C-alpha positions in Angstrom: 107.1 116.5 182.7 107.2 119.5 185.0 109.2 118.9 188.2 106.2 119.5 190.7 104.4 116.5 189.1 107.3 114.0 189.4 106.3 111.0 191.5 102.6 111.5 191.0 100.6 108.6 189.6 99.5 108.9 186.0 95.8 108.8 187.0 96.3 111.5 189.6 98.2 113.7 187.2 95.6 113.3 184.5 92.8 114.1 186.8 94.5 117.2 188.3 95.9 118.6 185.1 93.1 117.8 182.7 90.0 118.2 184.8 87.5 118.2 181.9 87.2 114.5 182.8 87.0 112.9 186.3 89.1 110.1 187.7 86.7 107.4 186.6 86.8 108.6 183.0 90.6 108.7 182.9 90.8 105.2 184.6 88.5 103.9 181.8 90.8 105.4 179.1 93.8 103.8 180.8 92.1 100.4 180.9 91.2 100.8 177.2 94.9 101.4 176.3 94.4 105.0 175.1 97.4 106.4 177.2 101.1 106.1 176.5 104.2 107.2 178.4 107.1 108.0 176.0 105.2 106.4 173.2 104.7 103.1 175.1 101.1 102.2 175.8 100.3 101.7 179.4 97.4 100.2 181.3 99.0 100.7 184.7 98.7 103.7 187.0 102.5 104.3 186.9 104.3 106.9 188.8 105.8 109.6 186.6 109.4 110.8 186.2 110.8 114.1 185.1 110.9 114.7 181.3 108.5 111.9 180.4 105.9 112.6 177.7 102.3 111.5 178.2 100.1 111.1 175.1 96.4 110.3 174.8 95.1 108.6 171.6 91.7 110.1 171.8 89.0 108.1 169.9 87.2 109.8 167.0 84.8 112.5 168.2 81.2 111.6 167.2 79.2 114.7 166.7 75.5 115.0 165.9 74.7 115.9 162.3 74.0 119.6 161.7 72.7 121.7 158.8 75.7 123.2 156.9 73.7 125.5 154.4 75.5 128.7 155.5 74.8 131.7 153.2 77.4 134.4 152.7 75.6 137.7 152.9 78.6 140.1 152.9 82.3 139.7 152.7 85.4 141.9 152.1 88.9 142.2 153.4 87.7 143.2 156.9 84.4 141.5 157.7 82.2 138.5 156.8 78.5 138.3 157.6 76.8 134.9 157.2 73.3 133.6 157.6 73.4 130.7 160.1 70.7 128.0 159.8 68.8 126.8 162.9 70.4 123.7 164.4 74.0 124.8 163.7 76.0 125.8 166.8 78.0 129.0 166.5 81.0 127.9 168.6 82.4 124.6 169.9 80.6 123.5 173.1 78.2 120.9 174.4 79.5 118.0 172.3 80.1 120.0 169.2 83.6 120.6 167.9 83.9 120.5 164.2 80.2 120.8 163.4 80.0 124.5 164.1 79.6 127.8 162.2 83.1 128.8 163.3 84.7 125.8 161.6 82.6 126.2 158.4 83.5 129.9 158.1 87.2 129.3 158.7 87.3 126.7 156.0 87.1 129.7 153.6 88.5 132.5 155.8 90.9 131.0 158.4 91.4 134.5 160.0 87.7 135.1 160.8 86.6 135.6 164.4 83.0 135.8 165.4 82.0 139.1 167.1 78.9 137.6 168.8 77.0 134.3 168.8 73.5 133.0 168.3 71.9 130.1 170.1 72.0 126.8 168.3 68.2 127.0 167.5 68.4 130.6 166.4 68.9 131.3 162.7 70.2 134.5 161.2 73.1 136.9 160.8 76.5 136.5 162.5 79.3 139.0 162.0 82.9 138.0 161.8 86.0 140.2 161.8 89.0 139.2 159.6 91.8 141.3 161.0 92.9 142.5 164.4 92.1 146.0 163.5 88.6 145.1 162.4 88.1 143.0 165.5 89.2 145.9 167.8 86.9 148.4 166.0 83.9 146.1 166.1 84.4 145.3 169.7 84.3 149.0 170.5 81.2 149.4 168.5 79.4 146.6 170.4 80.6 148.0 173.7 79.4 151.5 172.9 76.0 150.5 171.5 76.9 151.1 167.8 75.6 147.7 166.6 71.9 147.2 166.1 70.4 143.7 165.9 66.8 143.1 165.1 65.2 139.7 165.5 62.0 138.2 164.1 60.1 135.6 166.1 56.7 133.9 166.1 55.1 133.9 169.5 52.1 132.0 170.9 48.9 133.9 171.4 47.9 137.3 170.0 49.3 140.2 172.0 46.9 143.0 172.9 49.7 145.6 172.5 51.4 146.8 169.3 54.7 147.8 171.0 56.1 146.9 174.3 59.3 147.5 176.3 60.1 144.5 178.4 62.3 145.0 181.5 62.1 141.6 183.2 65.3 140.9 185.1 67.2 137.8 184.1 69.5 135.7 186.3 70.5 132.1 187.1 67.8 129.8 188.7 68.1 126.2 189.8 67.7 123.5 187.1 67.8 119.8 187.7 69.7 118.9 184.6 72.2 121.8 184.5 72.5 123.0 188.1 71.6 126.5 187.1 70.1 128.1 184.0 69.2 131.7 183.1 65.5 132.6 183.4 63.2 135.4 184.6 64.3 136.3 188.1 63.1 139.2 190.3 66.6 139.9 191.6 68.4 139.1 188.3 70.4 141.5 186.1 68.7 144.4 184.4 67.5 143.5 180.9 65.6 145.3 178.2 63.9 144.3 175.0 61.7 146.3 172.6 58.9 144.2 170.9 56.7 145.3 168.0 53.9 143.2 166.6 54.1 142.9 162.8 51.2 140.6 162.2 48.6 138.6 164.1 46.6 135.4 163.7 44.2 133.7 166.0 46.8 131.7 167.8 50.1 133.3 167.1 51.8 136.5 166.0 55.0 137.6 164.3 57.0 140.1 166.4 60.2 142.1 165.8 62.4 142.4 168.8 65.4 144.7 169.5 67.6 144.2 172.5 69.4 146.8 174.6 71.1 144.1 176.7 72.5 140.7 175.7 71.5 138.3 178.5 71.5 134.6 177.7 68.3 133.5 176.0 66.9 137.1 176.5 64.3 137.1 173.8 63.0 133.7 174.7 62.8 134.6 178.3 61.3 138.1 177.8 58.6 137.1 175.4 57.6 134.2 177.7 57.7 136.5 180.7 54.9 138.7 179.2 52.7 135.6 178.4 53.8 134.9 174.8 56.5 132.2 174.6 58.1 131.5 171.3 56.2 129.1 169.1 57.9 125.7 169.5 60.1 126.7 172.5 60.7 123.5 174.5 62.3 125.3 177.4 60.7 128.6 178.4 57.0 128.6 179.2 54.6 131.4 180.3 56.3 133.5 183.0 59.8 133.0 181.6 60.8 130.1 183.9 62.4 127.0 182.4 60.8 123.6 182.1 62.7 120.9 184.0 62.9 118.3 181.2 64.4 120.5 178.5 67.8 122.1 177.8 68.8 125.5 176.1 70.1 123.7 173.0 66.9 121.9 172.3 65.5 122.9 169.0 62.0 123.8 167.7 61.5 127.5 168.4 61.0 130.2 165.7 63.6 133.0 166.1 65.8 134.7 163.5 68.5 137.4 163.8 67.0 139.2 160.8 68.8 142.5 160.5 72.3 143.6 161.5 73.6 147.2 161.3 77.1 148.1 162.2 79.8 150.6 161.5 82.3 149.3 158.9 85.7 149.0 160.7 87.5 150.5 157.8 85.7 153.8 157.4 82.9 153.9 160.0 80.2 153.9 157.3 76.9 152.3 158.5 76.2 148.9 156.9 72.9 147.1 157.1 72.5 143.5 156.2 69.2 141.6 155.9 68.8 137.8 156.2 66.6 135.9 153.8 63.2 135.2 155.4 63.0 131.9 157.3 60.7 129.1 156.2 58.3 129.7 159.1 57.9 133.3 158.1 57.3 132.5 154.4 54.7 130.0 155.5 
C-alpha cells in the first residue's frame, strides 16, 4: 500500500485508484464479499494501513458469443493477415475481453500486434506485425500513406454517379446513449473517401471505397452523407447523422475490408491480399 493512501477507507481508495467503476459498484462488490485485505475477506469499509495488499476476486466475465471463423490469408515470420468475420471485435472494449480477434490471433502467434482495426460489424482483412522491427516499418508505412485499403459495401438506392470523391467533414455530435458520437459535422475534421459503383440494382448498389483518412465510421458516414446509407446500417441514416436508438457496435450493415496492399517490412516489396467475397456479395 503506497504511503499516500494510508488511512484512506477501502471504498474511497478503490474508487480513486480504479475509476473504471464508481463508488456504488465498489460498495456492491464489498457487500458481496469480493474484496480481501491481506487475503482476509472483508465486507467493511476499513481504513487501510501501509504495506497491506488488496485483492479483488472478480466474478467470471460473461461475454456475448461471437463468430470465431477467422481465415488466415497470409503469414510469415514478420506479418500475419487474417480475414475477420462480421460480429467479431478486433480489440477488447465495450464488454468484450477474450472474444476478440486479438485473442484468437495470439492463440497461435503470441507476438502478433494489430496495425489497424475494423469495426465489429465490418468483415475483412486485418494486418498484424510479429516483431518490433516489422511493427515499426508498418507504422511508418501507414503514417506515410504507403498502405492501401479498399472496401466493398452494399448501399441503399442506385447512385447516379459512377465515381465520387466525398469530402464530408466528420466530428463528434451529441448522442443520448453515448454522450458524443462521430458523424457528419460541418465543422468536423477534414475527411476524404473515393467511391466507385461496381454494380447496380433497382434498390441497391455494390460500391468500392478507398479512404485517404481514417476517421471513425468514415465509410458509413460518408456514404450516408451523399444519400446512400449502407444496407442494414442501424445507426447512420441519410445525411450521415446518427439515429438516437442505436450504437456503433450494432450489427447488420454490409461492409468488407476487401483488399489490402502494403510494403513488406522485410524488403519493402509490395504485397496485395484479397479477402474471400462475403456472403452478401455472392448473393
